[in-house]
N, C-alpha and C positions, 0 to 999 in steps of 0.2 A: 250149551245156551247159546254159545256163535250158531249150530244148526239152526235151533227156533228162531233165528233173529233172519235166517238167510231164507227159510220158510216161511214166514211172516212176508217178507219182503216178495216174495217171488206170487203171494197170494194178493197182495195189496198192487201190486204192477199186472197180475191176471185182469182182477175186477176192472182196475181203470182201463185195460186195454178193451174189457167187456162194455164195460159205460159209457166210451169212447162216440161218438156220433158219426157214422159211416157216411162218408158223402153219397149223397143219393143221384142216381141216375138223370141224366139229364131227361123229360117229358117234354115231348111235341106234338102239339094238336094237329091234324091231318087235315086241309081243308083244298079243296078244286079254286083252281083258278083258272083264266082265260088261258085254255091253249098247253096249261102244266099245273103242276101238285105243289103244293106248298106245307111246308112243315113246319112250324113256330111256336116262339112262346115269344115271351118279353121280351129277351135278350136273343134269343136266334131263329133266325129265318132263313131256310131251306126251297129255291127254287128248281125245281125239274120241269125242263121242257119237255110234253107230251113227244117231242119227236126223238126224242132219248131212249135206248135201249136198257133194259134191266137197269130202271127207276130202282126199284126195290132196292137191287144189290148197290148200286150207289147210296142212298140215302143210308143206309146201315155204314156202307164203309165211312162217309161222312161223321154219320153220330158218336163210329167208334174214336175218331182222331180227336173229335172236341170234346167227349168225353175224357181224352186222358189231359187235355188240356184244362178243362175246367176243375177236374185234380187237384192240378199243379197252385189252379189259382181260376177263381170263379170266374167267368165269361161277361166280359162289361157290354160290348154289344159285338151282332156282326150276323152279315146277311152275306150271302152264298146262291149265284145262280148258274144253273148248269142247262146248257143248250150245244146243239149242232152247229150254230152260227160264232159261238164263240171261239174260233180256232183260235185267238189271239188272248189271251188273259187281262184282264182289266186291271189297271191299278186304282182305281180311283178308292171310295171307297165301301164301294160294295164290289166282292170278290166275283164276276166272270167270266167263266172259262169252261171249253170244253169235257167229255167223261174221261178224255183219255190224259190233261194236264192232273187231276186229281190224284192219279197213281205216280207223280211226282214228289219228290224230295221239296221242290219251293213251292207245293201245294202247302205241305203241311208248316213250310216256314210265313208260309202267307196264312193261313188259320189261324197261326199265335200273331202276328203281327194284328192283326185286324180285329183278333178279339179282345185284345188288349190296349189296342191304337197304336201300338207301337210303330216308328217312323226309324229310325237306326238299325240297319244293319247287323251292326255286331253286338248288339241285344235279341235279335235275335236268332242269330246264328248261334249262340250262346244257350239263348233258354229252350232250344232244337234238342242242343246235344244235350243239356240237361232232362227236359219231359222224354225224351225217348232213348235217353240212356245210349248214345253211338259215342265206338271208339275215341279216345281224343291224341292226336297226334302225337309226337316228343317231338317240338321243336327248339332246338338251342337258342332262346331268346334272346341274350344277349350279345352272342355270334353274328346273329342275321339284322339286330338293329343297332349294333355297332357301325353298320354300313347304309344303312339307311333310317329314315327320319321316321319316328312313329307318328302313325294318324289310323283312328278311326272312321274313319270316312270311308262310307262303302263303297265308292268309287273302286277299290284297290279289290274286290270282294271277284271282278268280272273280267275272263279272260281278255278280250279284246284290248281290254290297256293294259292287261298286269299277266305276268309271268304268272307257272306254273308254283314257284317256289315261294313266290308271292302273294298268290291268294292261300297256299296252305299257311306261311308264317301269319299272315293276319287272322284266317280262319281261328288257328289254333290259340292265339293271343286274346281274340274274341272269346273262346269257349275255357281258355284259364280266364280271365276277366271276369265274368260273369259268375263262374264258379267261385272266385273269390267275394264278389258283393255279394252272393248270394250266402257265403257260411259271415259275412260279418252284416246280416241283417239288411242288405237294403233291396230285397227281394222289389219292395214296392215303390222304392225309388226307379230299380229298373221297367218295370210295368208301365209306371208314370211317364217314364221319358224322363226324367229328373237325376239323371247322375250329373255328381260335379266334379270337376279335376280333383280337386282335395281328397274323392273318395278313390281315385286310384293310384294318389303319389307312393302309397305304402305299397303297392304291390308292384306298382312300377320297379320302386328301388330296392325289392327285393330279385324283380329279375333282371337288374340292373340296367333296364331301361332308360332311354334320357327322352323327356316329356317336353323338351323347347320346343318345336315344331308343334305339338299338340294345343302347348298353351297360344303359340302364335296363330291356329286355327280354331281357337275354343268354342266360336259362337255356334261352328259346323256343328259342336256336340249339342242331343236330343231331338234334330230338326230334318236330317237326311235317312230318302229311303233312294235305292237305285239298282234298275231290273235292268237285264240284258235280254230283249222277247224281241222277234220276227225283226232281226237285223239292224234293233236300237238301242242304244243307251238310254235310258231314260232316269233323270233326277228327279225326286220330287221330293218337296219339301212343308212343311207344316204350314197353312194356311195364316195361320197368328203370327209366325213371323218371316215376313216377306217373301209370303207364298208366291210359288212359280213351281213350273214344270218343263225340265229343259226334256228336247227330243231330238237323240243325235244318231244319224242313219250310221252304222259301222258296218253295214256289206261289204264294201271297198273295202274295207281293215281285214276283214275275216278270211275274204279271198283272196290279197294280195299283198303285198311286201310283208316281209319279215316285222314281229313286234321289239324293235331295237331299241324302242323307247316307252316303255310301258310303265316303272315309275313315275320318270319325267312327266308322262302328258297325267296322271293320277293329280300328282302335286298341280299342274296347270290348272286342271277343271276345277281341284281348291282354292287356287287365289284366285280364278277367275271370278265365281261364285260369292267369294269375297270380297273383290270389287265389284259387283254388282250390288251386293250389301252397303258398300260405302257410298257409292255416287246415289243409291234410291234414299239413303239418309240427310247426304251433303244439299240433296232437292228439297229434300223437305224441310231440313233447318234452314235452308236460301228464301224460302217463300218464308218460314216463319219471321224470317229476320225482316225480309224488304217489303215484304206483302201483309205486317199482323194483321192489318183489321181482314184483309179478304180468308187470310189462316183459319185464324178464328172463328169466322163465321162460319167455313169452309171444311173445319179439323175433322167432323170427325169422315165426314168425304173421300177425305185425304190418307185417310188412315184404315181406310177398312178397303184395300183396291182387292177385285176378285183375281184368284189366283190365274196368273198368266202359263200360257204353255208356251214355251220358246223353242221356234223347231229349224232347226240347224241344217237347213239344205238347202239346195236350189230349187225354188217355184218349175211348174211345169212352163209356164211361157216365161218367153226372153222378159228380164229384169235390171235392169243399167245401176240401182240404187243397193245399198250394206242394206238393205231389212225396212218393210213393213210391216204395219197391223192388219188383218186381218177384219175385216171391215164385217160387223154383227158376230163376233165368235171373242176370242180371251186367247185368242193364238197372235204371237209376234214372230216373223220369220226374220232370222238373222244370217244373212249372208255376209256380211263379216261382223263380227263379233264387237267392235269400237262403235257400234252404232246403235248398242244397248239402251243407249239411256235417252239417244231423242226418240227412239221410237216407243220405252216407259214415258217418255212426258206425252208422246200424244195418246197413248192409254189411260193416266192419269185423269187429264180430262177430260177424257168421255166415259171410259164403262160405270169407274163409281159413282160419275155421276147422274147416269143415266137407269144406274139401278136402284139408285133413290128417286127416281122420278124428275129428276131434276134438266129440263132440257135444255141441248145442248146445241146451238146453230148456227158456231159460228164460222166464217168463211174460212178454206181450206188454207191458205196464203198465211193467214194470221196464226194459224194451227201450226204449222209449218215454221214460221218466225219463232213462235213461245218456245218450241221445242228444242229448237235451236240455240236463243239467248242461255233458258237453264240449262241447257249441255254445256255449252263452252263457258258458261261463266261459276259455274259451282261442279263440277264434274273432277275429277281424278282421271277420268279415260280421256278429256283433252288433249292432256298431255300423249297421249299414243297419236291425235290426230295430227297435232302441231309437227310429231317424227313424221309422222305418211307426210305432209306436206311438204317437208324438205325433203324427203329423199322425192317423191314427185320433184321439183327443180330439179333435184341434182339428175334427174329420171325422166326425162320430158316424153319419153314414148310407152311410159306406164299411165299415163293421163286419159281418163276414158278418151273414145272416140277419136283419138290418133291412128287406128290403126289403118285404115284406108284414105288417108291425108297424102295430098301429094307432097313431092319434094318441098317447092315454094311454102307450101301451110306448114310443112314440119317446121324448115327452117323459123319462118314467122312464130311459132311455139316455142322454138329456142328461147329467139330473142325474147319474149315475153317472158319465161321463165328465167332470164338472168335479171330484168327487170325486176319482176319480185323479188327477188333474192335482194336485189340491191336496196330496194325500198323495206325491207325488213331490218337489213345490216343497217340504212339510216336513223331505223325506229328503236335500235335496240333489241332487234328480235334474231336471235337465232338459235340453231340446233344444239350449242353449246350452252343454251341458258334456259332449257325446258321447266325447271323445278323453278327455275325465279322468275319465268312467265305465268306459272303456274300460282304464285303467292299473290300474285298481281291479279286486280280482278281486272283493273284498266288495261293489263298487257294482254289481258287474256282475250279483251275486247277490240281491239287496236289488230292484235293474231287475228282474227277470224274478219274483218271486215278487208281486209288487208288481203287475206286467202279469195272470197267470196266475190272481192271486186277483181280479182285474177282470172279465177273461173270465170264468172260470166265473160271478159275479154276473151278469154280461151274459145271459148264455146261459141262464138261470133266469129273469131278468127275459122274454127275448125268449120264450124256450118255454112258463114258465108251469109248468117241469119240474124239480126239484131234481137236479141231476147226484149219481150215487152217490158215496159217499163210502167205499166196500167195504166186505164181511162178511164175515170169516173163523172161525166155530163151532168149527171143529176148530184154530185157529191157524193153517193152513198156506198157505205159501204162493204157493201157486194158487190157492187161494182168494181170499185179496186182490187178485187180478187182473179180481177185482167193480166196483171204484175205477174210476173213469170215465177217459178216455180224456188231458182235458187236469188234471183234478185230480192224475194221474200226473206232469204239470209242474212240483210246488211237492211235491209230496209225497216224491219218490226225491228230487231235488237236495238234501232236507233231512236225509236220511239220510246221504247220503253227506257233508256237512260235517259230521254226528254222529257218525260212526261211521267215514268217512273211504274215498276212492275204491277203495282198496287192495282192503278187504272185500268193495263189493259190483262190482268187476270180477272179484272171483273167481266171485260168484253167476253170469257169465255160462257158466262150466264146470260150474257144481253139477249135482249131481244134487236136483230136485225130488220125488222120489219119499217122500211122509210130512215134506217138511223145512216146519219151522215158525219161524214168528219169533221166537219164546223162542230157538230153539236158534241163530238166527244174532245178534239184537241182543243176546238178554237179558231181551226182553220180547214181550208179546204184541201184537199187530196192533194191537189197544182202545188197547192205553196210548201204541202209536208213535202213533198219530193223534191223542193227548191233547195230547205230547210237542209233534208237529209243530205244532198251533194255539198253543202258547206260544210255541214258538218263534217264529212270524212274529208273536206280538204284542207280545214284549221286543225282536224287531228292528228294527221297520219303524213307525214313527209314525205314529198314527192308522186304521193298517189293520183294528183292532177292529170297528171301525164297521160292518163289511161282510165280517167271517168270522162 
């Protein structure tokens, strides 16, 4: 009887296997394109340029890889373009590469990521191991993570910023974790970038891994991808969550110094990105609180900012500032990382508005003043700038422009630096109470006015030329744009404090054709400048001596 039951069970099993639906092979239609051949269906598009040799072989190779991925889970959407001109793989929504790249492991991982819309490197790393059945390194996670904080962020996968031990440990943890999640029916969550910290807690406990740091950086989960290509570390984020791309040149790191602080560097990258998040959210929250009508009217614009590409390298032409927005593009160059907030504000009040066909034609001085005010009043990063200011006071030779100054000018700059420190002290602003300064909007603004008042005076001392306070014979706001760049960092914030952020922000979308200061503020440009000087004298103890 027992044997009959076993035979019956085997028959049923065979019938079920025979009746189960076999995964159909991917079918693509071949069409001719301009200078290329295209193979496509509703979800997949492979475009191979005519200048590529052995197109059929390349197509077959790609199709075989896609078939493996599709058998694991149906491909949602992917487009691949192969051409000799794509020497460096493009890492946006379309995979663009040359024929050589398709032979690499990285290409297969990229196929997995783009097939499902995956961002996190740790997910694609684990799925690659699963789909391609690779061998898993045996790592003692408890020993490794007793000395290293656990993080899933992808920057640690890349050699410029990571030791070999770190790369192997994080890859192994990723593979092991993905395997665990698949065994616990989290396949769709993985593919949809929807893994929660709670999903990995039991795994971490089993491996004796402390998740404290991962909790600290939880907002980085499900949103980051990282590439190390063509001497650049590229960090890319999902567009719907403060989307941006960071582009860091690593040529010097690869060819130069020993990599002695890789783990620390990875952690710094994580913290910088989180600081970007906090500052951007704080600025939008500040606008919502202090300019509620403007925010309500332009909420959709302000919260749909195009993806920014941050580039951390020096421009080809000499540039003395800390950063700038490349006009006509979505690129922001950051020479000094602490200028990110200021440059973001320029971007915020231009690119998303233009994208919505809203004309933005405000004078550059007004643009600078608004960006500086928002940075000073709302950002966490302003604390770094305060620290830098006190450092420069103690080290006057670090100031811009003093490199070729005469000894007499250097003495004068040192005296001004000493006076600046005294004025800060007199107004209860010091390097020892930066946290207290940041808690007070008034102290933030006061510290900024002192800084730029002295920046103006020291610049005039070094160059011997007086910075323009602007002229407007017809009282036109466009005429007032003759005010020097640095002077606007104090004048415009004064106008915002006196007349309200709401009024000034609406100038972002105003027509300046014939618009006068009198019409906007009820006073002429010259009257406003007098009021501004009086405001500084009344608000800041001791400032009158340098105005």
